[in-house]
N, CA, C and O of each residue as an XYZ file, in Angstrom:
664
protein
N    -102.155     19.383     42.876
C    -102.218     20.141     44.123
C    -102.229     19.195     45.325
O    -102.833     18.123     45.289
N    -101.570     19.605     46.349
C    -101.514     18.853     47.600
C    -102.891     18.868     48.265
O    -103.516     19.924     48.363
N    -103.365     17.721     48.719
C    -104.706     17.670     49.318
C    -104.690     17.913     50.819
O    -105.738     17.870     51.463
N    -103.531     18.164     51.376
C    -103.390     18.474     52.804
C    -102.597     19.769     52.949
O    -101.889     20.183     52.031
N    -102.724     20.396     54.099
C    -101.870     21.532     54.437
C    -100.582     21.000     55.052
O    -100.573     19.953     55.700
N     -99.516     21.724     54.843
C     -98.242     21.452     55.509
C     -98.179     22.443     56.661
O     -98.113     23.653     56.441
N     -98.199     21.936     57.886
C     -98.299     22.799     59.063
C     -97.040     22.657     59.906
O     -96.653     21.552     60.286
N     -96.407     23.789     60.192
C     -95.197     23.793     61.001
C     -95.513     24.298     62.401
O     -96.083     25.375     62.572
N     -95.135     23.505     63.403
C     -95.259     23.900     64.801
C     -93.875     23.863     65.432
O     -92.966     23.210     64.919
N     -93.724     24.560     66.534
C     -92.459     24.574     67.255
C     -92.365     25.842     68.079
O     -93.138     26.784     67.904
N     -91.416     25.840     68.963
C     -91.209     26.978     69.848
C     -90.787     28.196     69.023
O     -90.229     28.051     67.935
N     -91.056     29.391     69.543
C     -90.658     30.600     68.824
C     -89.158     30.545     68.532
O     -88.355     30.161     69.382
N     -88.808     30.935     67.318
C     -87.409     30.919     66.917
C     -86.944     29.595     66.341
O     -85.767     29.439     66.017
N     -87.864     28.632     66.209
C     -87.454     27.312     65.707
C     -87.272     27.284     64.197
O     -86.731     26.319     63.657
N     -87.721     28.341     63.502
C     -87.543     28.422     62.051
C     -88.815     28.239     61.257
O     -88.768     28.085     60.037
N     -89.954     28.254     61.933
C     -91.233     27.994     61.250
C     -91.495     28.976     60.111
O     -91.852     28.565     59.008
N     -91.321     30.254     60.370
C     -91.615     31.267     59.354
C     -90.684     31.121     58.153
O     -91.140     31.105     57.010
N     -89.405     31.015     58.407
C     -88.422     30.924     57.321
C     -88.604     29.651     56.509
O     -88.629     29.697     55.279
N     -88.731     28.523     57.181
C     -88.869     27.242     56.483
C     -90.195     27.185     55.724
O     -90.246     26.659     54.612
N     -91.259     27.716     56.308
C     -92.553     27.693     55.608
C     -92.477     28.493     54.310
O     -93.056     28.088     53.301
N     -91.771     29.624     54.324
C     -91.615     30.426     53.101
C     -90.871     29.636     52.030
O     -91.245     29.665     50.858
N     -89.824     28.934     52.434
C     -89.040     28.144     51.478
C     -89.860     27.002     50.884
O     -89.792     26.739     49.683
N     -90.638     26.323     51.736
C     -91.492     25.229     51.250
C     -92.520     25.771     50.266
O     -92.722     25.199     49.195
N     -93.169     26.874     50.628
C     -94.195     27.472     49.768
C     -93.606     27.863     48.415
O     -94.239     27.660     47.378
N     -92.399     28.422     48.423
C     -91.744     28.815     47.168
C     -91.430     27.587     46.313
O     -91.725     27.559     45.118
N     -90.834     26.583     46.935
C     -90.421     25.389     46.176
C     -91.605     24.633     45.596
O     -91.529     24.113     44.483
N     -92.701     24.572     46.349
C     -93.857     23.787     45.914
C     -94.937     24.634     45.249
O     -95.969     24.113     44.827
N     -94.696     25.953     45.156
C     -95.662     26.881     44.551
C     -97.031     26.766     45.230
O     -98.067     26.638     44.578
N     -96.990     26.817     46.573
C     -98.214     26.727     47.370
C     -98.442     28.047     48.102
O     -97.487     28.759     48.413
N     -99.702     28.374     48.378
C     -99.976     29.578     49.168
C     -99.497     29.393     50.610
O     -99.527     28.290     51.156
N     -99.062     30.484     51.202
C     -98.501     30.478     52.553
C     -99.370     31.311     53.480
O     -99.812     32.405     53.128
N     -99.607     30.776     54.670
C    -100.276     31.549     55.725
C     -99.387     31.536     56.955
O     -99.065     30.478     57.496
N     -98.995     32.725     57.389
C     -98.322     32.871     58.670
C     -99.434     33.169     59.666
O    -100.083     34.213     59.589
N     -99.652     32.252     60.598
C    -100.800     32.374     61.487
C    -100.763     33.656     62.320
O    -101.812     34.238     62.596
N     -99.589     34.097     62.718
C     -99.505     35.349     63.475
C    -100.033     36.515     62.639
O    -100.800     37.341     63.133
N     -99.619     36.579     61.370
C    -100.112     37.640     60.480
C    -101.620     37.502     60.266
O    -102.344     38.498     60.232
N    -102.080     36.274     60.124
C    -103.498     36.000     59.894
C    -104.352     36.510     61.071
O    -105.397     37.130     60.876
N    -103.876     36.229     62.293
C    -104.592     36.669     63.499
C    -104.638     38.197     63.560
O    -105.684     38.778     63.850
N    -103.516     38.838     63.290
C    -103.438     40.300     63.322
C    -104.405     40.898     62.295
O    -105.130     41.847     62.595
N    -104.408     40.333     61.077
C    -105.306     40.834     60.030
C    -106.777     40.608     60.393
O    -107.609     41.500     60.224
N    -107.083     39.423     60.886
C    -108.478     39.073     61.176
C    -109.050     39.922     62.312
O    -110.201     40.353     62.240
N    -108.259     40.166     63.358
C    -108.768     40.858     64.540
C    -108.341     42.324     64.627
O    -108.719     43.032     65.561
N    -107.552     42.776     63.649
C    -107.135     44.179     63.582
C    -106.503     44.680     64.882
O    -106.761     45.794     65.337
N    -105.666     43.817     65.460
C    -104.900     44.164     66.666
C    -103.555     43.471     66.553
O    -103.442     42.423     65.918
N    -102.542     44.050     67.163
C    -101.259     43.354     67.205
C    -101.337     42.223     68.227
O    -102.197     42.221     69.107
N    -100.436     41.275     68.094
C    -100.386     40.180     69.066
C    -100.083     40.732     70.451
O    -100.645     40.279     71.448
N     -99.197     41.705     70.503
C     -98.866     42.339     71.777
C    -100.116     42.954     72.421
O    -100.322     42.819     73.628
N    -100.943     43.624     71.625
C    -102.183     44.218     72.151
C    -103.119     43.135     72.674
O    -103.764     43.313     73.708
N    -103.194     42.011     71.959
C    -104.050     40.910     72.420
C    -103.531     40.345     73.738
O    -104.310     40.095     74.658
N    -102.224     40.145     73.830
C    -101.633     39.629     75.070
C    -101.812     40.618     76.213
O    -101.947     40.214     77.368
N    -101.815     41.921     75.898
C    -102.033     42.918     76.946
C    -103.432     42.796     77.538
O    -103.637     43.119     78.708
N    -104.403     42.331     76.739
C    -105.740     42.051     77.274
C    -105.638     40.808     78.144
O    -106.005     40.835     79.318
N    -105.143     39.728     77.574
C    -104.823     38.506     78.325
C    -104.326     37.454     77.345
O    -104.624     37.514     76.153
N    -103.567     36.490     77.854
C    -103.134     35.396     76.993
C    -104.350     34.592     76.531
O    -104.389     34.128     75.391
N    -105.343     34.426     77.409
C    -106.558     33.699     77.012
C    -107.260     34.380     75.840
O    -107.756     33.712     74.933
N    -107.299     35.705     75.864
C    -107.915     36.443     74.758
C    -107.197     36.106     73.450
O    -107.833     35.816     72.437
N    -105.855     36.149     73.487
C    -105.087     35.796     72.291
C    -105.357     34.356     71.875
O    -105.580     34.087     70.695
N    -105.339     33.425     72.832
C    -105.534     31.997     72.508
C    -106.929     31.747     71.925
O    -107.081     30.916     71.030
N    -107.946     32.457     72.421
C    -109.295     32.328     71.855
C    -109.293     32.755     70.382
O    -109.890     32.093     69.535
N    -108.616     33.864     70.092
C    -108.521     34.342     68.710
C    -107.743     33.350     67.853
O    -108.087     33.115     66.694
N    -106.699     32.776     68.427
C    -105.895     31.783     67.712
C    -106.753     30.565     67.344
O    -106.634     30.032     66.241
N    -107.605     30.131     68.256
C    -108.489     28.991     67.981
C    -109.467     29.328     66.858
O    -109.745     28.480     66.010
N    -109.987     30.541     66.840
C    -110.864     30.965     65.743
C    -110.135     30.862     64.403
O    -110.720     30.443     63.404
N    -108.877     31.239     64.385
C    -108.094     31.160     63.148
C    -107.821     29.707     62.755
O    -107.788     29.387     61.567
N    -107.627     28.835     63.727
C    -107.454     27.406     63.443
C    -108.701     26.846     62.768
O    -108.605     26.004     61.875
N    -109.873     27.316     63.198
C    -111.135     26.881     62.575
C    -111.166     27.284     61.097
O    -111.603     26.509     60.246
N    -110.702     28.490     60.801
C    -110.643     28.948     59.408
C    -109.665     28.089     58.603
O    -109.981     27.630     57.506
N    -108.496     27.883     59.156
C    -107.431     27.162     58.455
C    -107.804     25.699     58.226
O    -107.395     25.100     57.231
N    -108.574     25.128     59.142
C    -108.984     23.720     59.012
C    -109.802     23.483     57.752
O    -109.898     22.350     57.281
N    -110.390     24.534     57.204
C    -111.212     24.404     55.994
C    -110.376     24.419     54.717
O    -110.886     24.110     53.640
N    -109.103     24.773     54.827
C    -108.242     24.926     53.655
C    -107.542     23.621     53.291
O    -107.438     22.703     54.104
N    -107.067     23.562     52.052
C    -106.234     22.446     51.588
C    -105.126     23.007     50.714
O    -105.317     24.002     50.015
N    -103.973     22.365     50.757
C    -102.882     22.745     49.870
C    -102.174     24.028     50.230
O    -101.629     24.698     49.353
N    -102.169     24.385     51.493
C    -101.465     25.575     51.967
C    -100.284     25.157     52.843
O    -100.246     24.049     53.380
N     -99.330     26.062     52.971
C     -98.259     25.919     53.950
C     -98.617     26.873     55.083
O     -98.859     28.057     54.852
N     -98.649     26.351     56.314
C     -99.073     27.132     57.473
C     -97.941     27.177     58.504
O     -97.460     26.144     58.969
N     -97.534     28.388     58.843
C     -96.582     28.601     59.934
C     -97.396     29.048     61.145
O     -98.011     30.115     61.120
N     -97.404     28.239     62.205
C     -98.224     28.546     63.374
C     -97.442     29.357     64.405
O     -96.222     29.493     64.319
N     -98.170     29.887     65.374
C     -97.537     30.503     66.527
C     -97.041     29.407     67.465
O     -97.548     28.285     67.440
N     -96.059     29.730     68.282
C     -95.421     28.738     69.137
C     -96.339     28.050     70.130
O     -96.077     26.913     70.523
N     -97.416     28.718     70.546
C     -98.284     28.150     71.569
C     -99.553     27.510     71.048
O    -100.425     27.145     71.836
N     -99.678     27.366     69.738
C    -100.918     26.835     69.155
C    -101.254     25.451     69.708
O    -102.423     25.068     69.756
N    -100.242     24.708     70.120
C    -100.433     23.334     70.606
C    -100.914     23.288     72.051
O    -101.174     22.208     72.581
N    -101.034     24.447     72.693
C    -101.476     24.462     74.088
C    -102.934     24.049     74.236
O    -103.367     23.654     75.319
N    -103.688     24.141     73.148
C    -105.089     23.722     73.169
C    -105.254     22.521     72.239
O    -104.954     22.590     71.047
N    -105.741     21.415     72.817
C    -105.963     20.200     72.019
C    -106.915     20.470     70.859
O    -106.772     19.886     69.784
N    -107.884     21.356     71.076
C    -108.834     21.702     70.014
C    -108.105     22.234     68.779
O    -108.462     21.897     67.650
N    -107.082     23.067     68.994
C    -106.316     23.616     67.872
C    -105.634     22.502     67.084
O    -105.664     22.490     65.853
N    -105.025     21.575     67.800
C    -104.325     20.461     67.147
C    -105.314     19.626     66.339
O    -105.030     19.255     65.200
N    -106.465     19.333     66.920
C    -107.494     18.557     66.208
C    -107.940     19.281     64.944
O    -108.088     18.662     63.891
N    -108.153     20.578     65.046
C    -108.567     21.366     63.887
C    -107.498     21.340     62.796
O    -107.803     21.132     61.622
N    -106.248     21.553     63.192
C    -105.160     21.598     62.209
C    -104.944     20.240     61.537
O    -104.553     20.177     60.371
N    -105.196     19.166     62.266
C    -105.022     17.822     61.710
C    -106.133     17.435     60.731
O    -105.964     16.504     59.943
N    -107.261     18.136     60.774
C    -108.368     17.809     59.871
C    -107.910     17.773     58.420
O    -108.256     16.852     57.679
N    -107.142     18.760     58.017
C    -106.641     18.840     56.644
C    -105.146     19.104     56.607
O    -104.644     19.703     55.656
N    -104.430     18.663     57.637
C    -103.015     19.005     57.682
C    -102.106     17.893     58.141
O    -102.504     16.983     58.867
N    -100.864     17.999     57.690
C     -99.769     17.155     58.174
C     -98.919     18.079     59.036
O     -98.429     19.105     58.562
N     -98.747     17.712     60.303
C     -98.052     18.594     61.249
C     -96.594     18.160     61.402
O     -96.289     17.006     61.703
N     -95.707     19.135     61.181
C     -94.273     18.951     61.340
C     -93.814     19.764     62.547
O     -94.046     20.971     62.615
N     -93.167     19.103     63.490
C     -92.596     19.787     64.655
C     -91.160     20.151     64.320
O     -90.304     19.273     64.215
N     -90.888     21.443     64.150
C     -89.530     21.928     63.929
C     -88.894     22.109     65.297
O     -89.268     23.005     66.053
N     -87.953     21.273     65.600
C     -87.306     21.229     66.911
C     -85.895     21.780     66.771
O     -84.981     21.074     66.345
N     -85.727     23.041     67.132
C     -84.406     23.684     67.059
C     -83.826     23.737     68.466
O     -84.503     24.177     69.395
N     -82.583     23.294     68.637
C     -81.972     23.354     69.972
C     -81.995     24.784     70.536
O     -81.697     25.750     69.834
N     -82.354     24.887     71.808
C     -82.537     26.195     72.453
C     -81.297     27.091     72.342
O     -81.447     28.277     72.051
N     -80.076     26.574     72.563
C     -78.912     27.475     72.427
C     -78.816     28.134     71.043
O     -78.361     29.272     70.933
N     -79.240     27.431     69.999
C     -79.228     28.018     68.650
C     -80.294     29.112     68.529
O     -80.074     30.131     67.874
N     -81.442     28.892     69.162
C     -82.499     29.914     69.136
C     -82.043     31.160     69.885
O     -82.241     32.279     69.413
N     -81.433     30.967     71.050
C     -80.971     32.101     71.862
C     -80.000     32.968     71.059
O     -80.002     34.193     71.179
N     -79.170     32.319     70.240
C     -78.231     33.066     69.397
C     -78.935     33.844     68.286
O     -78.424     34.864     67.824
N     -80.118     33.363     67.853
C     -80.809     33.922     66.684
C     -81.914     34.927     66.991
O     -82.126     35.859     66.215
N     -82.627     34.755     68.115
C     -83.873     35.489     68.358
C     -83.636     36.764     69.153
O     -82.889     36.770     70.132
N     -84.279     37.840     68.721
C     -84.281     39.090     69.468
C     -85.421     39.008     70.479
O     -86.587     39.176     70.124
N     -85.075     38.748     71.744
C     -86.102     38.472     72.750
C     -87.002     39.667     73.048
O     -88.147     39.481     73.462
N     -86.513     40.883     72.849
C     -87.324     42.056     73.203
C     -88.551     42.216     72.313
O     -89.492     42.917     72.686
N     -88.558     41.575     71.140
C     -89.698     41.715     70.225
C     -90.730     40.607     70.401
O     -91.732     40.586     69.685
N     -90.511     39.695     71.329
C     -91.423     38.569     71.531
C     -92.156     38.748     72.859
O     -91.518     38.797     73.911
N     -93.500     38.848     72.826
C     -94.250     39.129     74.056
C     -93.944     38.177     75.207
O     -93.852     38.610     76.356
N     -93.787     36.889     74.919
C     -93.550     35.930     76.000
C     -92.099     35.899     76.459
O     -91.780     35.213     77.430
N     -91.213     36.626     75.785
C     -89.791     36.582     76.146
C     -89.284     37.876     76.768
O     -88.076     38.083     76.881
N     -90.195     38.733     77.166
C     -89.765     40.002     77.756
C     -88.949     39.794     79.028
O     -88.161     40.655     79.419
N     -89.144     38.638     79.671
C     -88.383     38.343     80.892
C     -86.959     37.897     80.579
O     -86.135     37.796     81.488
N     -86.655     37.628     79.311
C     -85.312     37.221     78.932
C     -85.289     35.837     78.300
O     -86.290     35.121     78.278
N     -84.122     35.485     77.792
C     -83.953     34.241     77.032
C     -84.163     32.983     77.877
O     -84.477     31.927     77.328
N     -83.999     33.072     79.193
C     -84.225     31.884     80.034
C     -85.655     31.369     79.895
O     -85.924     30.188     80.113
N     -86.561     32.261     79.532
C     -87.952     31.876     79.343
C     -88.079     30.805     78.257
O     -88.985     29.973     78.312
N     -87.177     30.820     77.269
C     -87.199     29.809     76.209
C     -87.036     28.402     76.780
O     -87.710     27.467     76.348
N     -86.143     28.261     77.750
C     -85.926     26.937     78.351
C     -87.178     26.483     79.093
O     -87.541     25.307     79.058
N     -87.833     27.426     79.763
C     -89.084     27.118     80.467
C     -90.173     26.722     79.468
O     -90.868     25.725     79.662
N     -90.318     27.511     78.395
C     -91.325     27.205     77.375
C     -91.059     25.848     76.729
O     -91.988     25.086     76.460
N     -89.789     25.557     76.484
C     -89.436     24.263     75.885
C     -89.837     23.125     76.821
O     -90.409     22.129     76.377
N     -89.546     23.265     78.091
C     -89.906     22.220     79.059
C     -91.429     22.061     79.138
O     -91.939     20.946     79.252
N     -92.141     23.178     79.077
C     -93.599     23.167     79.183
C     -94.259     22.576     77.928
O     -95.280     21.894     78.021
N     -93.670     22.841     76.765
C     -94.360     22.528     75.503
C     -93.800     21.356     74.716
O     -94.492     20.835     73.841
N     -92.586     20.923     74.988
C     -91.937     19.897     74.158
C     -92.819     18.670     73.946
O     -92.988     18.221     72.813
N     -93.376     18.130     75.011
C     -94.204     16.926     74.860
C     -95.473     17.221     74.057
O     -95.957     16.362     73.320
N     -96.010     18.434     74.199
C     -97.190     18.812     73.426
C     -96.876     18.842     71.930
O     -97.681     18.403     71.109
N     -95.701     19.363     71.589
C     -95.275     19.365     70.178
C     -95.119     17.937     69.659
O     -95.573     17.609     68.562
N     -94.478     17.105     70.454
C     -94.250     15.712     70.046
C     -95.586     14.992     69.866
O     -95.784     14.267     68.891
N     -96.494     15.198     70.811
C     -97.806     14.547     70.720
C     -98.612     15.039     69.518
O     -99.380     14.277     68.929
N     -98.439     16.306     69.155
C     -99.230     16.900     68.076
C     -98.720     16.534     66.684
O     -99.495     16.491     65.729
N     -97.427     16.272     66.568
C     -96.842     16.184     65.230
C     -97.002     14.822     64.569
O     -97.115     13.783     65.220
N     -97.005     14.884     63.242
C     -96.916     13.682     62.432
C     -95.448     13.355     62.160
O     -95.075     12.190     62.023
N     -94.615     14.408     62.084
C     -93.177     14.253     61.846
C     -92.409     15.203     62.759
O     -92.748     16.380     62.882
N     -91.379     14.673     63.391
C     -90.512     15.437     64.298
C     -89.211     15.712     63.541
O     -88.452     14.787     63.252
N     -88.957     16.975     63.224
C     -87.800     17.372     62.425
C     -86.846     18.184     63.306
O     -87.221     19.228     63.839
N     -85.619     17.700     63.453
C     -84.608     18.455     64.204
C     -84.036     19.519     63.266
O     -83.503     19.202     62.202
N     -84.153     20.769     63.672
C     -83.684     21.884     62.842
C     -82.341     22.378     63.369
O     -82.255     23.419     64.020
N     -81.285     21.602     63.072
C     -79.950     22.023     63.472
C     -78.989     21.988     62.286
O     -77.770     22.041     62.455
N     -79.559     21.897     61.079
C     -78.727     21.901     59.878
C     -79.120     23.101     59.017
O     -79.718     24.055     59.516
N     -78.789     23.057     57.736
C     -79.098     24.191     56.870
C     -80.601     24.278     56.609
O     -81.324     23.286     56.698
N     -81.048     25.481     56.288
C     -82.460     25.689     55.953
C     -82.852     24.832     54.761
O     -83.956     24.288     54.715
N     -81.957     24.714     53.806
C     -82.205     23.914     52.612
C     -82.439     22.445     52.984
O     -83.351     21.801     52.465
N     -81.607     21.933     53.885
C     -81.745     20.528     54.310
C     -83.078     20.287     55.019
O     -83.768     19.306     54.742
N     -83.430     21.179     55.922
C     -84.678     21.043     56.675
C     -85.872     21.127     55.720
O     -86.810     20.335     55.816
N     -85.827     22.077     54.816
C     -86.902     22.245     53.825
C     -87.051     20.982     52.982
O     -88.161     20.484     52.793
N     -85.937     20.469     52.479
C     -85.987     19.266     51.641
C     -86.459     18.046     52.423
O     -87.154     17.196     51.868
N     -86.099     17.944     53.687
C     -86.556     16.834     54.517
C     -88.080     16.846     54.605
O     -88.720     15.804     54.463
N     -88.654     18.007     54.835
C     -90.121     18.112     54.936
C     -90.771     17.784     53.589
O     -91.746     17.035     53.535
N     -90.242     18.331     52.529
C     -90.799     18.079     51.193
C     -90.728     16.584     50.874
O     -91.669     16.021     50.314
N     -89.623     15.949     51.229
C     -89.481     14.507     50.995
C     -90.480     13.681     51.805
O     -90.970     12.653     51.338
N     -90.777     14.138     53.017
C     -91.725     13.403     53.876
C     -93.126     13.404     53.286
O     -93.863     12.430     53.446
N     -93.504     14.477     52.609
C     -94.856     14.516     52.032
C     -94.881     13.945     50.620
O     -95.940     13.813     50.006
N     -93.694     13.607     50.117
C     -93.627     12.990     48.785
C     -93.863     13.949     47.652
O     -94.201     13.528     46.546
N     -93.692     15.243     47.903
C     -93.873     16.232     46.846
C     -92.514     16.607     46.257
O     -91.498     16.588     46.953
N     -92.510     16.930     45.029
C     -91.269     17.354     44.355
C     -91.502     18.612     43.565
O     -90.579     19.122     42.929
């Protein structure tokens, strides 16, 4: 069993959910999608939390990071803004290897349905703003920076190779 968590960070639409599922399947590891975890733990949708305030959502997200920091051998797909709080990054690093999935914005714009994402209700241009705001935070947080502009299989295998698991 892997003694660390494999944690994927990146902007919404970067492929965290899809790639985390593939890694979990290949390595036979349990998977946690942090967005689902937050919804289950607090019995509210992310949209409902954001309607209260972004701070309310971020506070709940930090609580979930505290839970996840206690785990080992899981694949974790985080929400796009988890890196906005240094505390979250510190918690995730306690038992995790952080991979920044960096997908070029034009590819995300082609893939993501913006109307279903709370922070993208203003339109796809918001992605460029979020990327400018968060890119350095992702780079600072990660142990490995993975460009996600190839096949899902290639990206998955690159991550698996970095942790030395087969």
